[in-house]
N, CA, C and O atoms as a printed pandas DataFrame, in Angstrom:
     atom_number atom_name residue_name chain_id  residue_number  x_coord  y_coord  z_coord
0              1         N          UNK        A               1    3.513  -37.693  -16.652
1              2        CA          UNK        A               1    2.617  -38.384  -17.746
2              3         C          UNK        A               1    1.246  -37.532  -17.644
3              4         O          UNK        A               1    0.823  -37.512  -16.488
4              5         N          UNK        A               2    0.399  -36.777  -18.634
5              6        CA          UNK        A               2   -0.574  -36.103  -18.676
6              7         C          UNK        A               2   -1.968  -36.744  -18.709
7              8         O          UNK        A               2   -2.438  -37.549  -19.513
8              9         N          UNK        A               3   -2.491  -36.186  -17.647
9             10        CA          UNK        A               3   -3.706  -37.113  -17.095
10            11         C          UNK        A               3   -5.188  -36.912  -17.925
11            12         O          UNK        A               3   -5.942  -35.944  -17.830
12            13         N          UNK        A               4   -5.359  -38.086  -18.734
13            14        CA          UNK        A               4   -6.607  -37.596  -19.490
14            15         C          UNK        A               4   -7.658  -38.587  -19.461
15            16         O          UNK        A               4   -7.264  -39.726  -19.214
16            17         N          UNK        A               5   -9.161  -38.406  -19.692
17            18        CA          UNK        A               5  -10.063  -39.094  -19.629
18            19         C          UNK        A               5  -10.873  -38.645  -21.018
19            20         O          UNK        A               5  -11.242  -37.484  -21.195
20            21         N          UNK        A               6  -11.043  -39.451  -21.741
21            22        CA          UNK        A               6  -11.782  -39.543  -22.741
22            23         C          UNK        A               6  -12.714  -40.522  -23.036
23            24         O          UNK        A               6  -12.757  -41.591  -22.426
24            25         N          UNK        A               7  -13.636  -40.147  -24.148
25            26        CA          UNK        A               7  -14.618  -41.129  -24.611
26            27         C          UNK        A               7  -14.059  -41.918  -25.968
27            28         O          UNK        A               7  -13.784  -41.198  -26.927
28            29         N          UNK        A               8  -13.876  -43.355  -26.104
29            30        CA          UNK        A               8  -12.838  -43.810  -27.135
30            31         C          UNK        A               8  -13.783  -44.461  -27.772
31            32         O          UNK        A               8  -13.217  -44.974  -28.738
32            33         N          UNK        A               9  -15.127  -44.793  -27.794
33            34        CA          UNK        A               9  -16.028  -44.974  -28.528
34            35         C          UNK        A               9  -17.730  -44.502  -28.045
35            36         O          UNK        A               9  -18.167  -44.302  -26.911
36            37         N          UNK        A              10  -18.306  -44.439  -29.137
37            38        CA          UNK        A              10  -19.712  -43.934  -28.474
38            39         C          UNK        A              10  -20.238  -45.479  -29.414
39            40         O          UNK        A              10  -19.571  -46.018  -30.297
40            41         N          UNK        A              11  -21.659  -45.953  -28.878
41            42        CA          UNK        A              11  -22.235  -46.831  -29.396
42            43         C          UNK        A              11  -23.904  -46.539  -29.602
43            44         O          UNK        A              11  -24.563  -46.542  -28.561
44            45         N          UNK        A              12  -24.663  -46.276  -30.944
45            46        CA          UNK        A              12  -26.137  -45.758  -30.854
46            47         C          UNK        A              12  -26.947  -46.955  -30.894
47            48         O          UNK        A              12  -26.528  -48.085  -31.145
48            49         N          UNK        A              13  -28.422  -46.548  -30.564
49            50        CA          UNK        A              13  -29.182  -47.539  -30.507
50            51         C          UNK        A              13  -29.268  -48.122  -31.369
51            52         O          UNK        A              13  -29.701  -49.263  -31.208
52            53         N          UNK        A              14  -28.889  -47.647  -32.841
53            54        CA          UNK        A              14  -29.066  -48.594  -34.064
54            55         C          UNK        A              14  -27.899  -49.353  -34.348
55            56         O          UNK        A              14  -27.634  -49.686  -35.503
56            57         N          UNK        A              15  -27.068  -49.698  -33.223
57            58        CA          UNK        A              15  -25.751  -50.085  -32.804
58            59         C          UNK        A              15  -24.645  -49.757  -33.840
59            60         O          UNK        A              15  -23.662  -50.481  -33.994
60            61         N          UNK        A              16  -24.848  -48.724  -34.474
61            62        CA          UNK        A              16  -23.735  -48.008  -35.200
62            63         C          UNK        A              16  -22.393  -47.453  -34.264
63            64         O          UNK        A              16  -22.726  -47.105  -33.130
64            65         N          UNK        A              17  -21.239  -47.351  -34.512
65            66        CA          UNK        A              17  -20.224  -46.954  -33.384
66            67         C          UNK        A              17  -19.604  -46.110  -33.713
67            68         O          UNK        A              17  -19.297  -46.447  -34.856
68            69         N          UNK        A              18  -19.031  -44.913  -33.474
69            70        CA          UNK        A              18  -17.937  -43.937  -33.903
70            71         C          UNK        A              18  -16.680  -44.337  -32.625
71            72         O          UNK        A              18  -16.842  -44.454  -31.410
72            73         N          UNK        A              19  -15.398  -44.480  -33.468
73            74        CA          UNK        A              19  -14.295  -44.432  -32.841
74            75         C          UNK        A              19  -13.881  -43.473  -32.185
75            76         O          UNK        A              19  -14.415  -42.557  -32.811
76            77         N          UNK        A              20  -13.404  -43.067  -31.500
77            78        CA          UNK        A              20  -12.812  -41.649  -30.887
78            79         C          UNK        A              20  -11.348  -41.508  -30.502
79            80         O          UNK        A              20  -11.089  -42.150  -29.483
80            81         N          UNK        A              21  -10.380  -40.892  -30.993
81            82        CA          UNK        A              21   -8.793  -41.221  -30.478
82            83         C          UNK        A              21   -8.913  -39.959  -29.504
83            84         O          UNK        A              21   -9.850  -39.169  -29.624
84            85         N          UNK        A              22   -8.145  -39.842  -28.756
85            86        CA          UNK        A              22   -8.001  -38.932  -27.349
86            87         C          UNK        A              22   -7.641  -37.661  -27.820
87            88         O          UNK        A              22   -7.990  -36.639  -27.228
88            89         N          UNK        A              23   -7.157  -37.655  -28.556
89            90        CA          UNK        A              23   -6.604  -35.794  -29.254
90            91         C          UNK        A              23   -7.985  -35.708  -29.733
91            92         O          UNK        A              23   -8.522  -34.755  -29.169
92            93         N          UNK        A              24   -8.877  -36.366  -30.625
93            94        CA          UNK        A              24   -9.932  -36.018  -31.156
94            95         C          UNK        A              24  -10.882  -34.878  -30.318
95            96         O          UNK        A              24  -10.950  -34.641  -29.112
96            97         N          UNK        A              25  -11.752  -34.134  -31.759
97            98        CA          UNK        A              25  -12.307  -33.320  -31.010
98            99         C          UNK        A              25  -13.732  -33.540  -31.877
99           100         O          UNK        A              25  -13.845  -33.468  -33.101
100          101         N          UNK        A              26  -14.809  -33.837  -30.875
101          102        CA          UNK        A              26  -16.611  -33.924  -31.625
102          103         C          UNK        A              26  -17.295  -33.069  -31.492
103          104         O          UNK        A              26  -17.578  -32.569  -30.403
104          105         N          UNK        A              27  -17.611  -32.797  -32.322
105          106        CA          UNK        A              27  -18.691  -31.872  -32.256
106          107         C          UNK        A              27  -20.126  -32.365  -33.145
107          108         O          UNK        A              27  -20.177  -32.844  -34.278
108          109         N          UNK        A              28  -21.128  -32.089  -32.291
109          110        CA          UNK        A              28  -22.725  -32.414  -32.424
110          111         C          UNK        A              28  -23.284  -31.428  -33.238
111          112         O          UNK        A              28  -23.078  -30.260  -32.907
112          113         N          UNK        A              29  -23.990  -31.671  -34.296
113          114        CA          UNK        A              29  -24.629  -30.899  -35.070
114          115         C          UNK        A              29  -25.635  -31.379  -35.897
115          116         O          UNK        A              29  -25.515  -32.543  -36.278
116          117         N          UNK        A              30  -26.629  -30.722  -36.269
117          118        CA          UNK        A              30  -27.925  -31.412  -37.097
118          119         C          UNK        A              30  -29.295  -30.101  -36.709
119          120         O          UNK        A              30  -29.492  -29.147  -35.956
120          121         N          UNK        A              31  -29.916  -30.814  -37.721
121          122        CA          UNK        A              31  -31.406  -29.961  -38.093
122          123         C          UNK        A              31  -31.792  -30.162  -36.200
123          124         O          UNK        A              31  -31.404  -31.029  -35.417
124          125         N          UNK        A              32  -32.821  -28.790  -35.951
125          126        CA          UNK        A              32  -33.703  -29.091  -34.230
126          127         C          UNK        A              32  -34.092  -30.547  -34.794
127          128         O          UNK        A              32  -34.255  -30.952  -35.944
128          129         N          UNK        A              33  -34.197  -31.325  -33.240
129          130        CA          UNK        A              33  -34.574  -32.767  -33.058
130          131         C          UNK        A              33  -34.260  -33.545  -33.646
131          132         O          UNK        A              33  -34.953  -34.470  -34.071
132          133         N          UNK        A              34  -32.822  -33.303  -33.860
133          134        CA          UNK        A              34  -32.111  -34.683  -34.481
134          135         C          UNK        A              34  -31.392  -35.636  -33.700
135          136         O          UNK        A              34  -30.840  -36.666  -34.086
136          137         N          UNK        A              35  -31.496  -35.008  -32.190
137          138        CA          UNK        A              35  -30.868  -35.951  -30.859
138          139         C          UNK        A              35  -30.027  -35.426  -30.199
139          140         O          UNK        A              35  -29.544  -35.968  -29.205
140          141         N          UNK        A              36  -29.643  -34.120  -30.678
141          142        CA          UNK        A              36  -28.114  -33.824  -30.252
142          143         C          UNK        A              36  -28.241  -33.788  -28.805
143          144         O          UNK        A              36  -27.552  -34.594  -28.178
144          145         N          UNK        A              37  -29.109  -32.881  -28.072
145          146        CA          UNK        A              37  -29.045  -32.798  -26.834
146          147         C          UNK        A              37  -29.607  -34.109  -25.941
147          148         O          UNK        A              37  -29.340  -34.557  -24.826
148          149         N          UNK        A              38  -30.473  -34.465  -26.960
149          150        CA          UNK        A              38  -30.664  -36.189  -25.921
150          151         C          UNK        A              38  -29.482  -37.026  -25.998
151          152         O          UNK        A              38  -29.120  -37.745  -25.067
152          153         N          UNK        A              39  -28.837  -36.924  -27.192
153          154        CA          UNK        A              39  -27.193  -37.893  -26.724
154          155         C          UNK        A              39  -26.239  -37.081  -25.536
155          156         O          UNK        A              39  -25.471  -37.646  -24.757
156          157         N          UNK        A              40  -26.461  -35.823  -25.603
157          158        CA          UNK        A              40  -25.678  -35.244  -24.333
158          159         C          UNK        A              40  -26.142  -35.866  -23.274
159          160         O          UNK        A              40  -25.413  -36.533  -22.540
160          161         N          UNK        A              41  -27.473  -35.701  -23.080
161          162        CA          UNK        A              41  -27.785  -36.317  -21.569
162          163         C          UNK        A              41  -27.851  -37.895  -21.770
163          164         O          UNK        A              41  -27.137  -38.455  -20.939
164          165         N          UNK        A              42  -28.423  -38.673  -22.530
165          166        CA          UNK        A              42  -28.165  -39.637  -22.242
166          167         C          UNK        A              42  -26.659  -40.431  -21.975
167          168         O          UNK        A              42  -26.423  -41.593  -21.645
168          169         N          UNK        A              43  -25.661  -39.153  -22.299
169          170        CA          UNK        A              43  -24.126  -39.449  -22.801
170          171         C          UNK        A              43  -23.714  -39.609  -20.582
171          172         O          UNK        A              43  -23.236  -40.443  -19.813
172          173         N          UNK        A              44  -24.288  -38.247  -20.514
173          174        CA          UNK        A              44  -24.373  -38.214  -18.799
174          175         C          UNK        A              44  -24.997  -39.520  -18.028
175          176         O          UNK        A              44  -24.569  -40.010  -16.983
176          177         N          UNK        A              45  -25.765  -39.822  -18.561
177          178        CA          UNK        A              45  -26.982  -40.940  -17.669
178          179         C          UNK        A              45  -25.906  -41.978  -17.870
179          180         O          UNK        A              45  -25.638  -42.536  -16.806
180          181         N          UNK        A              46  -25.136  -42.455  -18.997
181          182        CA          UNK        A              46  -24.280  -43.510  -19.060
182          183         C          UNK        A              46  -22.905  -43.163  -18.207
183          184         O          UNK        A              46  -22.302  -44.133  -17.748
184          185         N          UNK        A              47  -22.624  -42.468  -18.081
185          186        CA          UNK        A              47  -21.074  -42.096  -17.581
186          187         C          UNK        A              47  -21.273  -42.420  -15.923
187          188         O          UNK        A              47  -20.407  -43.021  -15.287
188          189         N          UNK        A              48  -22.628  -41.898  -15.275
189          190        CA          UNK        A              48  -22.866  -42.322  -14.214
190          191         C          UNK        A              48  -23.491  -43.542  -13.668
191          192         O          UNK        A              48  -23.274  -43.983  -12.539
192          193         N          UNK        A              49  -24.288  -44.060  -14.553
193          194        CA          UNK        A              49  -24.977  -45.413  -13.994
194          195         C          UNK        A              49  -24.825  -46.779  -15.027
195          196         O          UNK        A              49  -25.289  -47.910  -14.880
196          197         N          UNK        A              50  -24.177  -46.339  -15.878
197          198        CA          UNK        A              50  -24.066  -47.705  -17.433
198          199         C          UNK        A              50  -25.291  -48.335  -17.533
199          200         O          UNK        A              50  -25.388  -49.468  -18.004
200          201         N          UNK        A              51  -26.376  -47.602  -17.071
201          202        CA          UNK        A              51  -27.829  -48.343  -17.279
202          203         C          UNK        A              51  -28.499  -46.985  -18.170
203          204         O          UNK        A              51  -28.752  -45.871  -17.711
204          205         N          UNK        A              52  -28.662  -47.397  -19.367
205          206        CA          UNK        A              52  -29.830  -46.131  -20.074
206          207         C          UNK        A              52  -30.732  -46.975  -20.747
207          208         O          UNK        A              52  -30.578  -48.069  -21.290
208          209         N          UNK        A              53  -31.780  -46.184  -20.587
209          210        CA          UNK        A              53  -32.737  -46.917  -21.533
210          211         C          UNK        A              53  -32.956  -45.502  -22.573
211          212         O          UNK        A              53  -34.161  -45.288  -22.440
212          213         N          UNK        A              54  -32.617  -44.836  -23.172
213          214        CA          UNK        A              54  -32.514  -43.553  -24.103
214          215         C          UNK        A              54  -32.762  -44.223  -25.310
215          216         O          UNK        A              54  -32.686  -45.438  -25.494
216          217         N          UNK        A              55  -33.103  -43.240  -26.230
217          218        CA          UNK        A              55  -33.787  -43.599  -27.438
218          219         C          UNK        A              55  -32.379  -43.271  -28.470
219          220         O          UNK        A              55  -32.386  -43.673  -29.634
220          221         N          UNK        A              56  -31.257  -42.542  -27.931
221          222        CA          UNK        A              56  -30.168  -42.402  -28.729
222          223         C          UNK        A              56  -28.743  -43.339  -28.779
223          224         O          UNK        A              56  -28.103  -43.840  -29.704
224          225         N          UNK        A              57  -28.625  -43.318  -27.685
225          226        CA          UNK        A              57  -27.525  -43.759  -27.370
226          227         C          UNK        A              57  -27.402  -45.131  -26.614
227          228         O          UNK        A              57  -28.083  -45.239  -25.594
228          229         N          UNK        A              58  -26.684  -46.097  -26.958
229          230        CA          UNK        A              58  -26.801  -47.758  -26.018
230          231         C          UNK        A              58  -25.685  -48.129  -25.220
231          232         O          UNK        A              58  -25.837  -48.853  -24.237
232          233         N          UNK        A              59  -24.172  -47.529  -25.690
233          234        CA          UNK        A              59  -23.306  -47.432  -25.232
234          235         C          UNK        A              59  -22.268  -46.438  -24.969
235          236         O          UNK        A              59  -22.397  -45.452  -25.695
236          237         N          UNK        A              60  -21.380  -46.387  -24.244
237          238        CA          UNK        A              60  -19.886  -45.152  -24.108
238          239         C          UNK        A              60  -19.105  -45.976  -23.589
239          240         O          UNK        A              60  -19.396  -46.920  -22.854
240          241         N          UNK        A              61  -17.679  -45.510  -24.103
241          242        CA          UNK        A              61  -16.370  -46.878  -23.403
242          243         C          UNK        A              61  -15.795  -45.369  -23.486
243          244         O          UNK        A              61  -15.884  -44.487  -24.340
244          245         N          UNK        A              62  -15.171  -45.461  -22.230
245          246        CA          UNK        A              62  -14.074  -44.602  -21.715
246          247         C          UNK        A              62  -13.055  -45.346  -21.320
247          248         O          UNK        A              62  -13.058  -46.455  -20.786
248          249         N          UNK        A              63  -11.684  -44.251  -21.800
249          250        CA          UNK        A              63  -10.337  -44.879  -21.717
250          251         C          UNK        A              63   -9.476  -43.676  -20.618
251          252         O          UNK        A              63   -9.954  -42.545  -20.540
252          253         N          UNK        A              64   -8.361  -43.988  -19.909
253          254        CA          UNK        A              64   -7.880  -43.038  -19.351
254          255         C          UNK        A              64   -6.111  -43.361  -19.419
255          256         O          UNK        A              64   -5.691  -44.517  -19.477
256          257         N          UNK        A              65   -5.376  -42.399  -19.403
257          258        CA          UNK        A              65   -4.153  -42.140  -18.492
258          259         C          UNK        A              65   -3.901  -41.674  -17.583
259          260         O          UNK        A              65   -4.479  -40.617  -17.329
260          261         N          UNK        A              66   -3.007  -42.157  -16.708
261          262        CA          UNK        A              66   -2.535  -41.274  -15.527
262          263         C          UNK        A              66   -3.807  -42.129  -13.906
263          264         O          UNK        A              66   -4.806  -42.815  -13.688
264          265         N          UNK        A              67   -3.105  -41.639  -13.504
265          266        CA          UNK        A              67   -3.976  -42.157  -11.771
266          267         C          UNK        A              67   -5.201  -41.036  -11.615
267          268         O          UNK        A              67   -5.595  -40.061  -12.253
268          269         N          UNK        A              68   -5.642  -41.869  -10.176
269          270        CA          UNK        A              68   -7.018  -40.796   -9.837
270          271         C          UNK        A              68   -6.275  -39.716   -9.070
271          272         O          UNK        A              68   -6.711  -38.569   -8.976
272          273         N          UNK        A              69   -5.191  -40.107   -8.553
273          274        CA          UNK        A              69   -4.170  -39.065   -7.611
274          275         C          UNK        A              69   -3.842  -37.671   -8.755
275          276         O          UNK        A              69   -3.981  -36.484   -8.460
276          277         N          UNK        A              70   -3.332  -38.273  -10.235
277          278        CA          UNK        A              70   -2.785  -37.338  -11.087
278          279         C          UNK        A              70   -4.039  -36.525  -11.460
279          280         O          UNK        A              70   -3.948  -35.360  -11.847
280          281         N          UNK        A              71   -5.096  -37.107  -11.344
281          282        CA          UNK        A              71   -6.125  -36.205  -12.107
282          283         C          UNK        A              71   -6.506  -35.290  -11.032
283          284         O          UNK        A              71   -6.305  -34.092  -11.233
284          285         N          UNK        A              72   -7.067  -35.690   -9.829
285          286        CA          UNK        A              72   -6.848  -34.604   -8.895
286          287         C          UNK        A              72   -6.524  -33.566   -8.581
287          288         O          UNK        A              72   -7.107  -32.584   -8.121
288          289         N          UNK        A              73   -4.992  -33.931   -8.993
289          290        CA          UNK        A              73   -3.916  -32.681   -8.733
290          291         C          UNK        A              73   -4.119  -32.092   -9.777
291          292         O          UNK        A              73   -4.284  -30.893   -9.555
292          293         N          UNK        A              74   -4.201  -32.392  -10.995
293          294        CA          UNK        A              74   -4.630  -31.766  -12.108
294          295         C          UNK        A              74   -5.329  -30.749  -11.873
295          296         O          UNK        A              74   -4.949  -29.608  -12.137
296          297         N          UNK        A              75   -6.689  -31.097  -11.229
297          298        CA          UNK        A              75   -8.115  -30.412  -11.312
298          299         C          UNK        A              75   -7.813  -29.172  -10.516
299          300         O          UNK        A              75   -8.026  -28.054  -10.984
300          301         N          UNK        A              76   -7.230  -29.399   -9.103
301          302        CA          UNK        A              76   -6.801  -28.677   -8.234
302          303         C          UNK        A              76   -6.243  -27.207   -9.050
303          304         O          UNK        A              76   -6.715  -26.091   -9.268
304          305         N          UNK        A              77   -4.955  -27.934   -9.348
305          306        CA          UNK        A              77   -4.309  -26.837  -10.354
306          307         C          UNK        A              77   -4.804  -25.813  -11.214
307          308         O          UNK        A              77   -4.659  -24.590  -11.229
308          309         N          UNK        A              78   -5.589  -26.836  -12.110
309          310        CA          UNK        A              78   -6.277  -26.135  -13.341
310          311         C          UNK        A              78   -7.164  -25.107  -12.972
311          312         O          UNK        A              78   -7.220  -24.004  -13.515
312          313         N          UNK        A              79   -8.101  -25.635  -11.706
313          314        CA          UNK        A              79   -9.036  -24.481  -10.775
314          315         C          UNK        A              79   -8.833  -23.645  -10.132
315          316         O          UNK        A              79   -9.586  -22.699   -9.906
316          317         N          UNK        A              80   -7.368  -23.902   -9.551
317          318        CA          UNK        A              80   -7.090  -22.967   -8.806
318          319         C          UNK        A              80   -7.757  -22.940   -7.479
319          320         O          UNK        A              80   -8.237  -21.981   -6.877
320          321         N          UNK        A              81   -7.692  -24.121   -7.170
321          322        CA          UNK        A              81   -8.409  -24.477   -6.030
322          323         C          UNK        A              81   -7.722  -24.080   -4.631
323          324         O          UNK        A              81   -7.827  -24.962   -3.778
324          325         N          UNK        A              82   -7.235  -23.250   -4.349
325          326        CA          UNK        A              82   -6.130  -22.980   -3.253
326          327         C          UNK        A              82   -7.015  -23.386   -1.897
327          328         O          UNK        A              82   -6.308  -23.965   -1.072
328          329         N          UNK        A              83   -8.328  -23.223   -1.502
329          330        CA          UNK        A              83   -8.524  -23.773   -0.556
330          331         C          UNK        A              83   -9.110  -24.934   -0.324
331          332         O          UNK        A              83   -9.770  -25.154    0.692
332          333         N          UNK        A              84   -8.865  -25.975   -1.481
333          334        CA          UNK        A              84   -8.776  -27.266   -1.068
334          335         C          UNK        A              84   -7.672  -27.957   -0.205
335          336         O          UNK        A              84   -7.707  -28.918    0.564
336          337         N          UNK        A              85   -6.721  -27.151   -0.599
337          338        CA          UNK        A              85   -5.263  -28.060   -0.186
338          339         C          UNK        A              85   -5.229  -28.928    0.438
339          340         O          UNK        A              85   -4.659  -29.986    0.170
340          341         N          UNK        A              86   -5.971  -28.606    1.623
341          342        CA          UNK        A              86   -5.381  -29.752    2.547
342          343         C          UNK        A              86   -5.791  -31.146    2.545
343          344         O          UNK        A              86   -5.107  -32.103    2.909
344          345         N          UNK        A              87   -7.226  -31.161    2.002
345          346        CA          UNK        A              87   -7.603  -32.529    1.750
346          347         C          UNK        A              87   -8.846  -32.357    0.328
347          348         O          UNK        A              87  -10.065  -32.201    0.405
348          349         N          UNK        A              88   -8.093  -32.443   -0.712
349          350        CA          UNK        A              88   -9.276  -32.128   -2.297
350          351         C          UNK        A              88   -9.927  -33.413   -2.100
351          352         O          UNK        A              88  -11.063  -33.386   -2.572
352          353         N          UNK        A              89   -9.566  -34.729   -1.481
353          354        CA          UNK        A              89  -10.054  -35.611   -2.339
354          355         C          UNK        A              89  -11.388  -35.771   -1.559
355          356         O          UNK        A              89  -12.269  -36.424   -2.119
356          357         N          UNK        A              90  -11.640  -35.242   -0.312
357          358        CA          UNK        A              90  -12.888  -35.145    0.296
358          359         C          UNK        A              90  -13.937  -34.628   -0.698
359          360         O          UNK        A              90  -14.899  -35.313   -1.044
360          361         N          UNK        A              91  -13.761  -33.701   -1.026
361          362        CA          UNK        A              91  -14.558  -32.384   -1.888
362          363         C          UNK        A              91  -14.849  -33.126   -3.153
363          364         O          UNK        A              91  -15.977  -33.545   -3.411
364          365         N          UNK        A              92  -13.824  -33.282   -3.932
365          366        CA          UNK        A              92  -13.611  -34.379   -5.223
366          367         C          UNK        A              92  -14.812  -35.228   -5.158
367          368         O          UNK        A              92  -15.806  -35.092   -5.871
368          369         N          UNK        A              93  -14.626  -36.168   -4.190
369          370        CA          UNK        A              93  -15.832  -37.373   -4.334
370          371         C          UNK        A              93  -16.892  -37.193   -4.483
371          372         O          UNK        A              93  -17.545  -37.927   -5.225
372          373         N          UNK        A              94  -17.395  -36.237   -3.886
373          374        CA          UNK        A              94  -18.797  -36.207   -4.437
374          375         C          UNK        A              94  -19.237  -35.683   -5.608
375          376         O          UNK        A              94  -20.382  -35.828   -6.036
376          377         N          UNK        A              95  -18.202  -34.964   -6.242
377          378        CA          UNK        A              95  -17.842  -34.678   -7.729
378          379         C          UNK        A              95  -17.798  -36.334   -8.753
379          380         O          UNK        A              95  -18.455  -36.669   -9.739
380          381         N          UNK        A              96  -16.949  -36.910   -8.132
381          382        CA          UNK        A              96  -16.351  -38.077   -8.830
382          383         C          UNK        A              96  -17.081  -39.334   -8.480
383          384         O          UNK        A              96  -17.105  -40.297   -9.246
384          385         N          UNK        A              97  -17.594  -39.321   -7.476
385          386        CA          UNK        A              97  -18.157  -40.532   -6.666
386          387         C          UNK        A              97  -19.048  -41.364   -7.975
387          388         O          UNK        A              97  -18.909  -42.442   -8.553
388          389         N          UNK        A              98  -19.856  -40.403   -8.051
389          390        CA          UNK        A              98  -20.846  -41.520   -9.315
390          391         C          UNK        A              98  -20.937  -42.064  -10.343
391          392         O          UNK        A              98  -21.807  -42.833  -10.750
392          393         N          UNK        A              99  -19.361  -41.403  -11.168
393          394        CA          UNK        A              99  -18.422  -41.657  -12.282
394          395         C          UNK        A              99  -17.591  -42.354  -11.945
395          396         O          UNK        A              99  -16.862  -42.085  -10.990
396          397         N          UNK        A             100  -17.459  -43.795  -12.891
397          398        CA          UNK        A             100  -16.746  -44.751  -12.524
398          399         C          UNK        A             100  -15.231  -44.713  -13.531
399          400         O          UNK        A             100  -15.200  -45.332  -14.595
400          401         N          UNK        A             101  -14.277  -44.078  -13.134
401          402        CA          UNK        A             101  -13.555  -43.577  -14.453
402          403         C          UNK        A             101  -12.493  -45.059  -14.776
403          404         O          UNK        A             101  -11.752  -45.161  -15.754
404          405         N          UNK        A             102  -12.669  -46.142  -13.650
405          406        CA          UNK        A             102  -11.851  -47.316  -13.162
406          407         C          UNK        A             102  -10.149  -46.903  -12.926
407          408         O          UNK        A             102   -9.071  -47.248  -13.411
408          409         N          UNK        A             103  -10.503  -46.220  -12.170
409          410        CA          UNK        A             103   -9.338  -45.947  -11.167
410          411         C          UNK        A             103   -9.068  -46.610   -9.963
411          412         O          UNK        A             103   -8.102  -46.276   -9.277
């Protein structure tokens, strides 16, 4: 099984929603001061805390395939982090700890 994590839905502050399939590619474009950077910053906040008082995004829904162990194995292989083979969970726990992917 391929391990994947993706945003399946984004809800904006005006209550409009965008559904995203796991194979979709999302591109943010628009004029200056349209909210592109603010959306990315608020998405990061929502992924870490689920408590957002932002101006652009209201909520983000995350879906996943696979397990935490499969995800970490994939990251270790993809990033070629051979120095972490003894115990990669300790190092990755600092990265993923604030983000609850539901594993």
